[in-house]
C-alpha positions in Angstrom: -17.9 -20.7 -2.9 -20.4 -18.7 -2.8 -19.8 -15.5 -4.3 -20.2 -13.5 -0.9 -17.2 -15.6 0.4 -15.0 -15.1 -2.8 -15.6 -11.3 -2.3 -14.5 -11.9 2.0 -11.5 -13.6 1.1 -10.6 -11.0 -1.1 -11.0 -8.0 1.3 -9.1 -9.5 3.8 -5.8 -10.4 1.6 -5.5 -6.5 0.0 -5.9 -5.7 3.9 -3.3 -8.2 5.0 -1.3 -7.7 1.7 -1.3 -3.8 2.4 0.0 -4.3 6.0 2.5 -7.1 4.9 4.1 -4.4 2.4 4.3 -1.4 5.1 5.6 -3.8 7.3 8.1 -5.4 4.7 9.6 -1.4 3.7 9.5 -0.5 7.5 11.9 -2.7 8.2 14.0 -2.6 4.8 14.6 1.3 5.7 15.0 0.3 10.1 18.2 -1.6 8.5 19.2 0.4 6.0 19.5 3.7 7.9 20.8 4.7 11.2 17.4 6.4 12.7 13.9 5.6 11.7 13.2 8.1 8.5 9.6 8.7 9.9 9.1 11.0 6.1 9.7 8.6 4.0 7.8 5.8 5.2 4.7 8.6 4.9 5.9 10.2 1.5 6.0 6.6 0.1 2.3 6.2 0.9 0.9 9.6 0.5 2.2 9.0 -3.2 1.3 5.4 -3.5 -2.7 6.9 -2.7 -2.7 9.0 -5.0 -1.1 7.1 -7.6 -4.1 4.9 -6.9 -6.1 7.3 -7.0 -5.1 8.6 -10.2 -5.3 5.0 -11.5 -8.4 4.0 -10.0 -10.5 7.1 -10.9 -8.8 6.1 -14.9 -8.1 9.5 -15.0 -5.1 9.9 -17.6 -4.3 13.3 -17.6 -2.1 13.0 -15.2 -0.4 10.3 -17.2 
């Protein structure tokens, strides 16, 4: 397999993994709570985005 095809499949799998993780977490929140907690879903997404931002930037000062 060429390098281009491998990179494209890797990107596709990363997108699908993110979608499945969010879908699974939202299904858990839907089952666990009577009313859907939108702030929990938004807050977890923002928190993970901040962690990934610092991890990718190799900034070890906050950790």
